[in-house]
PDB file of N, CA, C and O in Angstrom:
ATOM      1  N   MET A   1      99.486  72.120 104.747  1.00  0.00           N
ATOM      2  CA  MET A   1      99.765  73.471 105.166  1.00  0.00           C
ATOM      3  C   MET A   1     100.342  73.493 106.570  1.00  0.00           C
ATOM      4  O   MET A   1      99.891  74.281 107.401  1.00  0.00           O
ATOM      5  N   GLY A   2     101.285  72.684 106.847  1.00  0.00           N
ATOM      6  CA  GLY A   2     101.897  72.662 108.158  1.00  0.00           C
ATOM      7  C   GLY A   2     101.101  71.789 109.111  1.00  0.00           C
ATOM      8  O   GLY A   2     100.075  71.225 108.734  1.00  0.00           O
ATOM      9  N   SER A   3     101.565  71.679 110.327  1.00  0.00           N
ATOM     10  CA  SER A   3     100.907  70.844 111.328  1.00  0.00           C
ATOM     11  C   SER A   3     100.840  71.581 112.640  1.00  0.00           C
ATOM     12  O   SER A   3     101.732  72.358 112.981  1.00  0.00           O
ATOM     13  N   SER A   4      99.777  71.331 113.371  1.00  0.00           N
ATOM     14  CA  SER A   4      99.676  71.828 114.739  1.00  0.00           C
ATOM     15  C   SER A   4      98.945  70.786 115.558  1.00  0.00           C
ATOM     16  O   SER A   4      97.938  70.231 115.117  1.00  0.00           O
ATOM     17  N   ILE A   5      99.453  70.522 116.753  1.00  0.00           N
ATOM     18  CA  ILE A   5      98.888  69.498 117.627  1.00  0.00           C
ATOM     19  C   ILE A   5      98.506  70.163 118.937  1.00  0.00           C
ATOM     20  O   ILE A   5      99.295  70.894 119.536  1.00  0.00           O
ATOM     21  N   ILE A   6      97.288  69.897 119.368  1.00  0.00           N
ATOM     22  CA  ILE A   6      96.843  70.458 120.635  1.00  0.00           C
ATOM     23  C   ILE A   6      97.058  69.439 121.754  1.00  0.00           C
ATOM     24  O   ILE A   6      97.682  69.753 122.768  1.00  0.00           O
ATOM     25  N   SER A   7      96.548  68.231 121.575  1.00  0.00           N
ATOM     26  CA  SER A   7      96.769  67.183 122.563  1.00  0.00           C
ATOM     27  C   SER A   7      96.478  65.835 121.926  1.00  0.00           C
ATOM     28  O   SER A   7      95.876  65.775 120.854  1.00  0.00           O
ATOM     29  N   GLY A   8      96.891  64.773 122.559  1.00  0.00           N
ATOM     30  CA  GLY A   8      96.624  63.436 122.067  1.00  0.00           C
ATOM     31  C   GLY A   8      97.874  62.720 121.648  1.00  0.00           C
ATOM     32  O   GLY A   8      98.986  63.200 121.869  1.00  0.00           O
ATOM     33  N   LYS A   9      97.688  61.559 121.037  1.00  0.00           N
ATOM     34  CA  LYS A   9      98.799  60.738 120.586  1.00  0.00           C
ATOM     35  C   LYS A   9      98.707  60.570 119.080  1.00  0.00           C
ATOM     36  O   LYS A   9      97.620  60.548 118.504  1.00  0.00           O
ATOM     37  N   ALA A  10      99.868  60.452 118.458  1.00  0.00           N
ATOM     38  CA  ALA A  10      99.892  60.239 117.016  1.00  0.00           C
ATOM     39  C   ALA A  10     101.217  59.608 116.629  1.00  0.00           C
ATOM     40  O   ALA A  10     102.216  59.709 117.341  1.00  0.00           O
ATOM     41  N   LEU A  11     101.190  58.960 115.487  1.00  0.00           N
ATOM     42  CA  LEU A  11     102.392  58.382 114.914  1.00  0.00           C
ATOM     43  C   LEU A  11     102.489  58.927 113.501  1.00  0.00           C
ATOM     44  O   LEU A  11     101.542  58.820 112.723  1.00  0.00           O
ATOM     45  N   ALA A  12     103.635  59.515 113.165  1.00  0.00           N
ATOM     46  CA  ALA A  12     103.783  60.127 111.846  1.00  0.00           C
ATOM     47  C   ALA A  12     105.127  59.754 111.249  1.00  0.00           C
ATOM     48  O   ALA A  12     106.101  59.509 111.961  1.00  0.00           O
ATOM     49  N   VAL A  13     105.156  59.716 109.929  1.00  0.00           N
ATOM     50  CA  VAL A  13     106.389  59.458 109.206  1.00  0.00           C
ATOM     51  C   VAL A  13     106.630  60.658 108.291  1.00  0.00           C
ATOM     52  O   VAL A  13     105.807  60.968 107.430  1.00  0.00           O
ATOM     53  N   ALA A  14     107.754  61.323 108.485  1.00  0.00           N
ATOM     54  CA  ALA A  14     108.090  62.472 107.641  1.00  0.00           C
ATOM     55  C   ALA A  14     108.795  61.956 106.397  1.00  0.00           C
ATOM     56  O   ALA A  14     109.865  61.354 106.485  1.00  0.00           O
ATOM     57  N   THR A  15     108.187  62.195 105.233  1.00  0.00           N
ATOM     58  CA  THR A  15     108.795  61.734 103.984  1.00  0.00           C
ATOM     59  C   THR A  15     109.647  62.810 103.343  1.00  0.00           C
ATOM     60  O   THR A  15     110.625  62.504 102.660  1.00  0.00           O
ATOM     61  N   ASN A  16     109.288  64.059 103.553  1.00  0.00           N
ATOM     62  CA  ASN A  16     110.056  65.174 102.998  1.00  0.00           C
ATOM     63  C   ASN A  16     110.232  66.242 104.066  1.00  0.00           C
ATOM     64  O   ASN A  16     109.367  66.437 104.920  1.00  0.00           O
ATOM     65  N   THR A  17     111.360  66.926 104.004  1.00  0.00           N
ATOM     66  CA  THR A  17     111.607  68.026 104.936  1.00  0.00           C
ATOM     67  C   THR A  17     112.247  69.177 104.180  1.00  0.00           C
ATOM     68  O   THR A  17     112.763  69.014 103.074  1.00  0.00           O
ATOM     69  N   GLY A  18     112.201  70.333 104.802  1.00  0.00           N
ATOM     70  CA  GLY A  18     112.890  71.494 104.246  1.00  0.00           C
ATOM     71  C   GLY A  18     112.303  71.957 102.930  1.00  0.00           C
ATOM     72  O   GLY A  18     111.092  72.147 102.819  1.00  0.00           O
ATOM     73  N   ILE A  19     113.150  72.140 101.937  1.00  0.00           N
ATOM     74  CA  ILE A  19     112.748  72.674 100.642  1.00  0.00           C
ATOM     75  C   ILE A  19     111.889  71.692  99.849  1.00  0.00           C
ATOM     76  O   ILE A  19     111.202  72.094  98.909  1.00  0.00           O
ATOM     77  N   ASN A  20     111.918  70.433 100.210  1.00  0.00           N
ATOM     78  CA  ASN A  20     111.166  69.419  99.476  1.00  0.00           C
ATOM     79  C   ASN A  20     109.690  69.373  99.848  1.00  0.00           C
ATOM     80  O   ASN A  20     108.935  68.593  99.266  1.00  0.00           O
ATOM     81  N   THR A  21     109.262  70.194 100.805  1.00  0.00           N
ATOM     82  CA  THR A  21     107.849  70.242 101.172  1.00  0.00           C
ATOM     83  C   THR A  21     107.158  71.361 100.408  1.00  0.00           C
ATOM     84  O   THR A  21     107.808  72.183  99.761  1.00  0.00           O
ATOM     85  N   TYR A  22     105.837  71.382 100.493  1.00  0.00           N
ATOM     86  CA  TYR A  22     105.062  72.425  99.811  1.00  0.00           C
ATOM     87  C   TYR A  22     105.393  73.800 100.382  1.00  0.00           C
ATOM     88  O   TYR A  22     105.575  74.754  99.626  1.00  0.00           O
ATOM     89  N   LEU A  23     105.473  73.912 101.712  1.00  0.00           N
ATOM     90  CA  LEU A  23     105.819  75.187 102.332  1.00  0.00           C
ATOM     91  C   LEU A  23     107.239  75.619 101.975  1.00  0.00           C
ATOM     92  O   LEU A  23     107.490  76.807 101.775  1.00  0.00           O
ATOM     93  N   GLY A  24     108.159  74.680 101.892  1.00  0.00           N
ATOM     94  CA  GLY A  24     109.525  75.000 101.491  1.00  0.00           C
ATOM     95  C   GLY A  24     109.593  75.493 100.060  1.00  0.00           C
ATOM     96  O   GLY A  24     110.354  76.409  99.747  1.00  0.00           O
ATOM     97  N   TYR A  25     108.791  74.884  99.184  1.00  0.00           N
ATOM     98  CA  TYR A  25     108.742  75.322  97.784  1.00  0.00           C
ATOM     99  C   TYR A  25     108.181  76.727  97.686  1.00  0.00           C
ATOM    100  O   TYR A  25     108.678  77.545  96.912  1.00  0.00           O
ATOM    101  N   MET A  26     107.140  77.012  98.471  1.00  0.00           N
ATOM    102  CA  MET A  26     106.560  78.357  98.454  1.00  0.00           C
ATOM    103  C   MET A  26     107.562  79.392  98.944  1.00  0.00           C
ATOM    104  O   MET A  26     107.642  80.490  98.393  1.00  0.00           O
ATOM    105  N   GLY A  27     108.323  79.051  99.971  1.00  0.00           N
ATOM    106  CA  GLY A  27     109.336  79.966 100.475  1.00  0.00           C
ATOM    107  C   GLY A  27     110.422  80.228  99.457  1.00  0.00           C
ATOM    108  O   GLY A  27     110.886  81.360  99.320  1.00  0.00           O
ATOM    109  N   LYS A  28     110.830  79.207  98.750  1.00  0.00           N
ATOM    110  CA  LYS A  28     111.850  79.368  97.713  1.00  0.00           C
ATOM    111  C   LYS A  28     111.305  80.207  96.559  1.00  0.00           C
ATOM    112  O   LYS A  28     112.019  81.032  95.989  1.00  0.00           O
ATOM    113  N   ASP A  29     110.042  79.989  96.223  1.00  0.00           N
ATOM    114  CA  ASP A  29     109.413  80.731  95.129  1.00  0.00           C
ATOM    115  C   ASP A  29     109.274  82.218  95.468  1.00  0.00           C
ATOM    116  O   ASP A  29     109.359  83.067  94.581  1.00  0.00           O
ATOM    117  N   LEU A  30     109.062  82.529  96.733  1.00  0.00           N
ATOM    118  CA  LEU A  30     108.927  83.929  97.145  1.00  0.00           C
ATOM    119  C   LEU A  30     110.244  84.687  97.066  1.00  0.00           C
ATOM    120  O   LEU A  30     110.248  85.903  96.871  1.00  0.00           O
ATOM    121  N   THR A  31     111.359  83.984  97.216  1.00  0.00           N
ATOM    122  CA  THR A  31     112.649  84.661  97.191  1.00  0.00           C
ATOM    123  C   THR A  31     113.172  84.894  95.775  1.00  0.00           C
ATOM    124  O   THR A  31     114.167  85.596  95.594  1.00  0.00           O
ATOM    125  N   LYS A  32     112.514  84.314  94.770  1.00  0.00           N
ATOM    126  CA  LYS A  32     112.938  84.541  93.393  1.00  0.00           C
ATOM    127  C   LYS A  32     112.678  85.986  92.996  1.00  0.00           C
ATOM    128  O   LYS A  32     111.707  86.600  93.440  1.00  0.00           O
ATOM    129  N   GLN A  33     113.549  86.520  92.160  1.00  0.00           N
ATOM    130  CA  GLN A  33     113.348  87.869  91.651  1.00  0.00           C
ATOM    131  C   GLN A  33     112.381  87.793  90.476  1.00  0.00           C
ATOM    132  O   GLN A  33     112.612  87.076  89.502  1.00  0.00           O
ATOM    133  N   LYS A  34     111.286  88.553  90.593  1.00  0.00           N
ATOM    134  CA  LYS A  34     110.279  88.470  89.551  1.00  0.00           C
ATOM    135  C   LYS A  34     110.722  89.227  88.305  1.00  0.00           C
ATOM    136  O   LYS A  34     111.505  90.174  88.381  1.00  0.00           O
ATOM    137  N   GLU A  35     110.220  88.802  87.185  1.00  0.00           N
ATOM    138  CA  GLU A  35     110.567  89.401  85.897  1.00  0.00           C
ATOM    139  C   GLU A  35     109.822  90.726  85.739  1.00  0.00           C
ATOM    140  O   GLU A  35     108.644  90.829  86.082  1.00  0.00           O
ATOM    141  N   LEU A  36     110.511  91.726  85.222  1.00  0.00           N
ATOM    142  CA  LEU A  36     109.885  93.026  85.025  1.00  0.00           C
ATOM    143  C   LEU A  36     108.878  92.961  83.879  1.00  0.00           C
ATOM    144  O   LEU A  36     109.152  92.389  82.824  1.00  0.00           O
ATOM    145  N   THR A  37     107.719  93.553  84.103  1.00  0.00           N
ATOM    146  CA  THR A  37     106.703  93.629  83.057  1.00  0.00           C
ATOM    147  C   THR A  37     106.977  94.852  82.188  1.00  0.00           C
ATOM    148  O   THR A  37     107.840  95.671  82.503  1.00  0.00           O
ATOM    149  N   ASN A  38     106.237  94.963  81.097  1.00  0.00           N
ATOM    150  CA  ASN A  38     106.396  96.128  80.223  1.00  0.00           C
ATOM    151  C   ASN A  38     106.019  97.410  80.959  1.00  0.00           C
ATOM    152  O   ASN A  38     106.637  98.453  80.742  1.00  0.00           O
ATOM    153  N   PHE A  39     105.014  97.343  81.825  1.00  0.00           N
ATOM    154  CA  PHE A  39     104.628  98.512  82.612  1.00  0.00           C
ATOM    155  C   PHE A  39     105.763  98.939  83.530  1.00  0.00           C
ATOM    156  O   PHE A  39     106.070 100.128  83.621  1.00  0.00           O
ATOM    157  N   ASP A  40     106.387  97.987  84.209  1.00  0.00           N
ATOM    158  CA  ASP A  40     107.504  98.303  85.102  1.00  0.00           C
ATOM    159  C   ASP A  40     108.670  98.918  84.333  1.00  0.00           C
ATOM    160  O   ASP A  40     109.291  99.876  84.793  1.00  0.00           O
ATOM    161  N   LYS A  41     108.960  98.364  83.165  1.00  0.00           N
ATOM    162  CA  LYS A  41     110.050  98.912  82.345  1.00  0.00           C
ATOM    163  C   LYS A  41     109.734 100.331  81.895  1.00  0.00           C
ATOM    164  O   LYS A  41     110.605 101.202  81.915  1.00  0.00           O
ATOM    165  N   GLY A  42     108.486 100.565  81.488  1.00  0.00           N
ATOM    166  CA  GLY A  42     108.079 101.899  81.062  1.00  0.00           C
ATOM    167  C   GLY A  42     108.150 102.906  82.195  1.00  0.00           C
ATOM    168  O   GLY A  42     108.617 104.029  82.005  1.00  0.00           O
ATOM    169  N   MET A  43     107.685 102.508  83.381  1.00  0.00           N
ATOM    170  CA  MET A  43     107.740 103.402  84.534  1.00  0.00           C
ATOM    171  C   MET A  43     109.184 103.722  84.916  1.00  0.00           C
ATOM    172  O   MET A  43     109.496 104.848  85.301  1.00  0.00           O
ATOM    173  N   LYS A  44     110.054 102.730  84.808  1.00  0.00           N
ATOM    174  CA  LYS A  44     111.472 102.953  85.116  1.00  0.00           C
ATOM    175  C   LYS A  44     112.084 103.940  84.120  1.00  0.00           C
ATOM    176  O   LYS A  44     112.852 104.818  84.511  1.00  0.00           O
ATOM    177  N   ASN A  45     111.749 103.799  82.841  1.00  0.00           N
ATOM    178  CA  ASN A  45     112.275 104.707  81.825  1.00  0.00           C
ATOM    179  C   ASN A  45     111.760 106.134  82.028  1.00  0.00           C
ATOM    180  O   ASN A  45     112.525 107.092  81.910  1.00  0.00           O
ATOM    181  N   ILE A  46     110.480 106.277  82.329  1.00  0.00           N
ATOM    182  CA  ILE A  46     109.909 107.606  82.548  1.00  0.00           C
ATOM    183  C   ILE A  46     110.530 108.257  83.783  1.00  0.00           C
ATOM    184  O   ILE A  46     110.854 109.445  83.765  1.00  0.00           O
ATOM    185  N   THR A  47     110.694 107.485  84.845  1.00  0.00           N
ATOM    186  CA  THR A  47     111.296 108.018  86.069  1.00  0.00           C
ATOM    187  C   THR A  47     112.720 108.486  85.823  1.00  0.00           C
ATOM    188  O   THR A  47     113.107 109.563  86.277  1.00  0.00           O
ATOM    189  N   ASN A  48     113.502 107.688  85.109  1.00  0.00           N
ATOM    190  CA  ASN A  48     114.881 108.080  84.803  1.00  0.00           C
ATOM    191  C   ASN A  48     114.911 109.335  83.929  1.00  0.00           C
ATOM    192  O   ASN A  48     115.756 110.207  84.129  1.00  0.00           O
ATOM    193  N   MET A  49     114.003 109.430  82.971  1.00  0.00           N
ATOM    194  CA  MET A  49     113.954 110.604  82.104  1.00  0.00           C
ATOM    195  C   MET A  49     113.607 111.852  82.908  1.00  0.00           C
ATOM    196  O   MET A  49     114.220 112.899  82.703  1.00  0.00           O
ATOM    197  N   LEU A  50     112.638 111.765  83.821  1.00  0.00           N
ATOM    198  CA  LEU A  50     112.253 112.920  84.625  1.00  0.00           C
ATOM    199  C   LEU A  50     113.373 113.352  85.569  1.00  0.00           C
ATOM    200  O   LEU A  50     113.580 114.547  85.782  1.00  0.00           O
ATOM    201  N   ILE A  51     114.089 112.394  86.127  1.00  0.00           N
ATOM    202  CA  ILE A  51     115.206 112.737  87.011  1.00  0.00           C
ATOM    203  C   ILE A  51     116.297 113.459  86.229  1.00  0.00           C
ATOM    204  O   ILE A  51     116.840 114.460  86.696  1.00  0.00           O
ATOM    205  N   LYS A  52     116.617 112.956  85.043  1.00  0.00           N
ATOM    206  CA  LYS A  52     117.639 113.609  84.207  1.00  0.00           C
ATOM    207  C   LYS A  52     117.194 115.010  83.807  1.00  0.00           C
ATOM    208  O   LYS A  52     118.000 115.940  83.795  1.00  0.00           O
ATOM    209  N   TYR A  53     115.904 115.163  83.477  1.00  0.00           N
ATOM    210  CA  TYR A  53     115.368 116.473  83.093  1.00  0.00           C
ATOM    211  C   TYR A  53     115.472 117.455  84.260  1.00  0.00           C
ATOM    212  O   TYR A  53     115.869 118.604  84.067  1.00  0.00           O
ATOM    213  N   MET A  54     115.122 117.017  85.449  1.00  0.00           N
ATOM    214  CA  MET A  54     115.181 117.907  86.603  1.00  0.00           C
ATOM    215  C   MET A  54     116.617 118.310  86.932  1.00  0.00           C
ATOM    216  O   MET A  54     116.867 119.462  87.288  1.00  0.00           O
ATOM    217  N   ILE A  55     117.554 117.384  86.819  1.00  0.00           N
ATOM    218  CA  ILE A  55     118.957 117.726  87.056  1.00  0.00           C
ATOM    219  C   ILE A  55     119.443 118.720  86.014  1.00  0.00           C
ATOM    220  O   ILE A  55     120.157 119.668  86.340  1.00  0.00           O
ATOM    221  N   PHE A  56     119.060 118.506  84.763  1.00  0.00           N
ATOM    222  CA  PHE A  56     119.449 119.406  83.683  1.00  0.00           C
ATOM    223  C   PHE A  56     118.905 120.812  83.920  1.00  0.00           C
ATOM    224  O   PHE A  56     119.635 121.792  83.770  1.00  0.00           O
ATOM    225  N   ILE A  57     117.634 120.917  84.287  1.00  0.00           N
ATOM    226  CA  ILE A  57     117.027 122.225  84.537  1.00  0.00           C
ATOM    227  C   ILE A  57     117.696 122.904  85.734  1.00  0.00           C
ATOM    228  O   ILE A  57     117.939 124.110  85.706  1.00  0.00           O
ATOM    229  N   CYS A  58     117.991 122.143  86.775  1.00  0.00           N
ATOM    230  CA  CYS A  58     118.665 122.728  87.942  1.00  0.00           C
ATOM    231  C   CYS A  58     120.039 123.273  87.572  1.00  0.00           C
ATOM    232  O   CYS A  58     120.426 124.349  88.028  1.00  0.00           O
ATOM    233  N   LEU A  59     120.774 122.535  86.748  1.00  0.00           N
ATOM    234  CA  LEU A  59     122.097 123.019  86.325  1.00  0.00           C
ATOM    235  C   LEU A  59     121.990 124.272  85.471  1.00  0.00           C
ATOM    236  O   LEU A  59     122.793 125.193  85.617  1.00  0.00           O
ATOM    237  N   ILE A  60     121.007 124.314  84.583  1.00  0.00           N
ATOM    238  CA  ILE A  60     120.814 125.508  83.748  1.00  0.00           C
ATOM    239  C   ILE A  60     120.486 126.715  84.612  1.00  0.00           C
ATOM    240  O   ILE A  60     121.065 127.786  84.429  1.00  0.00           O
ATOM    241  N   VAL A  61     119.562 126.552  85.552  1.00  0.00           N
ATOM    242  CA  VAL A  61     119.187 127.660  86.433  1.00  0.00           C
ATOM    243  C   VAL A  61     120.382 128.104  87.267  1.00  0.00           C
ATOM    244  O   VAL A  61     120.593 129.302  87.454  1.00  0.00           O
ATOM    245  N   LEU A  62     121.156 127.165  87.764  1.00  0.00           N
ATOM    246  CA  LEU A  62     122.336 127.501  88.547  1.00  0.00           C
ATOM    247  C   LEU A  62     123.344 128.286  87.717  1.00  0.00           C
ATOM    248  O   LEU A  62     123.889 129.286  88.184  1.00  0.00           O
ATOM    249  N   CYS A  63     123.595 127.839  86.489  1.00  0.00           N
ATOM    250  CA  CYS A  63     124.554 128.531  85.617  1.00  0.00           C
ATOM    251  C   CYS A  63     124.067 129.923  85.230  1.00  0.00           C
ATOM    252  O   CYS A  63     124.834 130.886  85.267  1.00  0.00           O
ATOM    253  N   LEU A  64     122.796 130.029  84.860  1.00  0.00           N
ATOM    254  CA  LEU A  64     122.260 131.338  84.478  1.00  0.00           C
ATOM    255  C   LEU A  64     122.251 132.311  85.642  1.00  0.00           C
ATOM    256  O   LEU A  64     122.553 133.491  85.465  1.00  0.00           O
ATOM    257  N   SER A  65     121.917 131.842  86.805  1.00  0.00           N
ATOM    258  CA  SER A  65     121.912 132.727  87.961  1.00  0.00           C
ATOM    259  C   SER A  65     123.324 133.140  88.343  1.00  0.00           C
ATOM    260  O   SER A  65     123.546 134.275  88.765  1.00  0.00           O
ATOM    261  N   CYS A  66     124.274 132.238  88.202  1.00  0.00           N
ATOM    262  CA  CYS A  66     125.659 132.568  88.524  1.00  0.00           C
ATOM    263  C   CYS A  66     126.210 133.599  87.537  1.00  0.00           C
ATOM    264  O   CYS A  66     126.959 134.499  87.918  1.00  0.00           O
ATOM    265  N   VAL A  67     125.834 133.458  86.279  1.00  0.00           N
ATOM    266  CA  VAL A  67     126.281 134.428  85.272  1.00  0.00           C
ATOM    267  C   VAL A  67     125.606 135.771  85.496  1.00  0.00           C
ATOM    268  O   VAL A  67     126.228 136.823  85.343  1.00  0.00           O
ATOM    269  N   HIS A  68     124.333 135.729  85.859  1.00  0.00           N
ATOM    270  CA  HIS A  68     123.569 136.966  85.997  1.00  0.00           C
ATOM    271  C   HIS A  68     123.939 137.756  87.256  1.00  0.00           C
ATOM    272  O   HIS A  68     124.257 138.942  87.172  1.00  0.00           O
ATOM    273  N   LYS A  69     123.898 137.108  88.410  1.00  0.00           N
ATOM    274  CA  LYS A  69     124.135 137.838  89.658  1.00  0.00           C
ATOM    275  C   LYS A  69     125.184 137.187  90.555  1.00  0.00           C
ATOM    276  O   LYS A  69     125.707 137.825  91.469  1.00  0.00           O
ATOM    277  N   CYS A  70     125.484 135.939  90.296  1.00  0.00           N
ATOM    278  CA  CYS A  70     126.448 135.176  91.078  1.00  0.00           C
ATOM    279  C   CYS A  70     126.056 135.110  92.559  1.00  0.00           C
ATOM    280  O   CYS A  70     126.885 135.316  93.445  1.00  0.00           O
ATOM    281  N   ARG A  71     124.779 134.820  92.803  1.00  0.00           N
ATOM    282  CA  ARG A  71     124.268 134.683  94.170  1.00  0.00           C
ATOM    283  C   ARG A  71     123.947 133.212  94.419  1.00  0.00           C
ATOM    284  O   ARG A  71     122.783 132.822  94.504  1.00  0.00           O
ATOM    285  N   ILE A  72     124.983 132.416  94.532  1.00  0.00           N
ATOM    286  CA  ILE A  72     124.806 130.971  94.652  1.00  0.00           C
ATOM    287  C   ILE A  72     124.184 130.607  96.001  1.00  0.00           C
ATOM    288  O   ILE A  72     123.364 129.691  96.072  1.00  0.00           O
ATOM    289  N   LEU A  73     124.556 131.301  97.056  1.00  0.00           N
ATOM    290  CA  LEU A  73     123.968 131.010  98.364  1.00  0.00           C
ATOM    291  C   LEU A  73     122.460 131.233  98.350  1.00  0.00           C
ATOM    292  O   LEU A  73     121.700 130.467  98.942  1.00  0.00           O
ATOM    293  N   TYR A  74     122.051 132.269  97.681  1.00  0.00           N
ATOM    294  CA  TYR A  74     120.620 132.559  97.552  1.00  0.00           C
ATOM    295  C   TYR A  74     119.902 131.429  96.815  1.00  0.00           C
ATOM    296  O   TYR A  74     118.768 131.088  97.152  1.00  0.00           O
ATOM    297  N   LEU A  75     120.565 130.846  95.804  1.00  0.00           N
ATOM    298  CA  LEU A  75     119.962 129.732  95.071  1.00  0.00           C
ATOM    299  C   LEU A  75     119.795 128.513  95.951  1.00  0.00           C
ATOM    300  O   LEU A  75     118.769 127.836  95.884  1.00  0.00           O
ATOM    301  N   PHE A  76     120.781 128.223  96.769  1.00  0.00           N
ATOM    302  CA  PHE A  76     120.700 127.033  97.595  1.00  0.00           C
ATOM    303  C   PHE A  76     119.721 127.179  98.749  1.00  0.00           C
ATOM    304  O   PHE A  76     119.446 126.210  99.456  1.00  0.00           O
ATOM    305  N   LEU A  77     119.209 128.347  98.938  1.00  0.00           N
ATOM    306  CA  LEU A  77     118.129 128.531  99.902  1.00  0.00           C
ATOM    307  C   LEU A  77     116.773 128.255  99.251  1.00  0.00           C
ATOM    308  O   LEU A  77     115.737 128.391  99.901  1.00  0.00           O
ATOM    309  N   PHE A  78     116.773 127.874  97.994  1.00  0.00           N
ATOM    310  CA  PHE A  78     115.622 127.402  97.238  1.00  0.00           C
ATOM    311  C   PHE A  78     114.530 128.447  97.029  1.00  0.00           C
ATOM    312  O   PHE A  78     113.362 128.087  96.880  1.00  0.00           O
ATOM    313  N   GLN A  79     114.874 129.699  97.014  1.00  0.00           N
ATOM    314  CA  GLN A  79     113.833 130.695  96.808  1.00  0.00           C
ATOM    315  C   GLN A  79     113.506 130.868  95.332  1.00  0.00           C
ATOM    316  O   GLN A  79     112.335 130.970  94.967  1.00  0.00           O
ATOM    317  N   LYS A  80     114.515 130.903  94.487  1.00  0.00           N
ATOM    318  CA  LYS A  80     114.240 131.037  93.058  1.00  0.00           C
ATOM    319  C   LYS A  80     114.322 129.701  92.341  1.00  0.00           C
ATOM    320  O   LYS A  80     113.561 129.450  91.407  1.00  0.00           O
ATOM    321  N   LEU A  81     115.232 128.848  92.768  1.00  0.00           N
ATOM    322  CA  LEU A  81     115.418 127.560  92.107  1.00  0.00           C
ATOM    323  C   LEU A  81     114.179 126.690  92.248  1.00  0.00           C
ATOM    324  O   LEU A  81     113.745 126.066  91.280  1.00  0.00           O
ATOM    325  N   LEU A  82     113.617 126.645  93.425  1.00  0.00           N
ATOM    326  CA  LEU A  82     112.423 125.831  93.643  1.00  0.00           C
ATOM    327  C   LEU A  82     111.252 126.373  92.821  1.00  0.00           C
ATOM    328  O   LEU A  82     110.485 125.596  92.253  1.00  0.00           O
ATOM    329  N   ARG A  83     111.111 127.678  92.755  1.00  0.00           N
ATOM    330  CA  ARG A  83     110.042 128.285  91.957  1.00  0.00           C
ATOM    331  C   ARG A  83     110.203 127.915  90.482  1.00  0.00           C
ATOM    332  O   ARG A  83     109.216 127.611  89.812  1.00  0.00           O
ATOM    333  N   MET A  84     111.430 127.938  89.973  1.00  0.00           N
ATOM    334  CA  MET A  84     111.681 127.584  88.570  1.00  0.00           C
ATOM    335  C   MET A  84     111.360 126.111  88.306  1.00  0.00           C
ATOM    336  O   MET A  84     110.766 125.782  87.279  1.00  0.00           O
ATOM    337  N   ILE A  85     111.740 125.241  89.207  1.00  0.00           N
ATOM    338  CA  ILE A  85     111.466 123.813  89.035  1.00  0.00           C
ATOM    339  C   ILE A  85     109.962 123.555  89.060  1.00  0.00           C
ATOM    340  O   ILE A  85     109.443 122.802  88.236  1.00  0.00           O
ATOM    341  N   LEU A  86     109.277 124.173  89.994  1.00  0.00           N
ATOM    342  CA  LEU A  86     107.824 123.978  90.082  1.00  0.00           C
ATOM    343  C   LEU A  86     107.120 124.490  88.838  1.00  0.00           C
ATOM    344  O   LEU A  86     106.266 123.794  88.287  1.00  0.00           O
ATOM    345  N   TYR A  87     107.456 125.687  88.383  1.00  0.00           N
ATOM    346  CA  TYR A  87     106.805 126.249  87.208  1.00  0.00           C
ATOM    347  C   TYR A  87     107.090 125.422  85.947  1.00  0.00           C
ATOM    348  O   TYR A  87     106.207 125.232  85.111  1.00  0.00           O
ATOM    349  N   SER A  88     108.318 124.939  85.818  1.00  0.00           N
ATOM    350  CA  SER A  88     108.650 124.156  84.618  1.00  0.00           C
ATOM    351  C   SER A  88     107.923 122.815  84.606  1.00  0.00           C
ATOM    352  O   SER A  88     107.605 122.293  83.537  1.00  0.00           O
ATOM    353  N   ASN A  89     107.655 122.247  85.797  1.00  0.00           N
ATOM    354  CA  ASN A  89     106.929 120.982  85.853  1.00  0.00           C
ATOM    355  C   ASN A  89     105.427 121.157  85.759  1.00  0.00           C
ATOM    356  O   ASN A  89     104.735 120.284  85.235  1.00  0.00           O
ATOM    357  N   ILE A  90     104.913 122.264  86.255  1.00  0.00           N
ATOM    358  CA  ILE A  90     103.469 122.481  86.232  1.00  0.00           C
ATOM    359  C   ILE A  90     102.985 122.802  84.821  1.00  0.00           C
ATOM    360  O   ILE A  90     101.939 122.303  84.404  1.00  0.00           O
ATOM    361  N   PHE A  91     103.712 123.611  84.092  1.00  0.00           N
ATOM    362  CA  PHE A  91     103.233 124.106  82.806  1.00  0.00           C
ATOM    363  C   PHE A  91     103.596 123.217  81.631  1.00  0.00           C
ATOM    364  O   PHE A  91     103.562 123.676  80.489  1.00  0.00           O
ATOM    365  N   GLN A  92     103.937 121.976  81.871  1.00  0.00           N
ATOM    366  CA  GLN A  92     104.226 121.083  80.734  1.00  0.00           C
ATOM    367  C   GLN A  92     103.099 120.176  80.460  1.00  0.00           C
ATOM    368  O   GLN A  92     103.172 119.361  79.541  1.00  0.00           O
TER     369      GLN A  92
END
């Protein structure tokens, strides 16, 4: 696990350096990209589905409000749009 010397004399022969040592192997192993588990894949799918759903709901609310009153500035101030998003997520 590495070496540290405080004081004294010693004679050493280095047989391996760099990646060929245990610490080098551990460092190389840490940089590998780990394989996704089924849980990770499921969480990624659910997250993508929720993001798509929220974008879809926002577009519907924007279109309906524009058709109804055409107050787009009011929508971007998040007074009605945020309420619609919160209610649609809470009551599911």
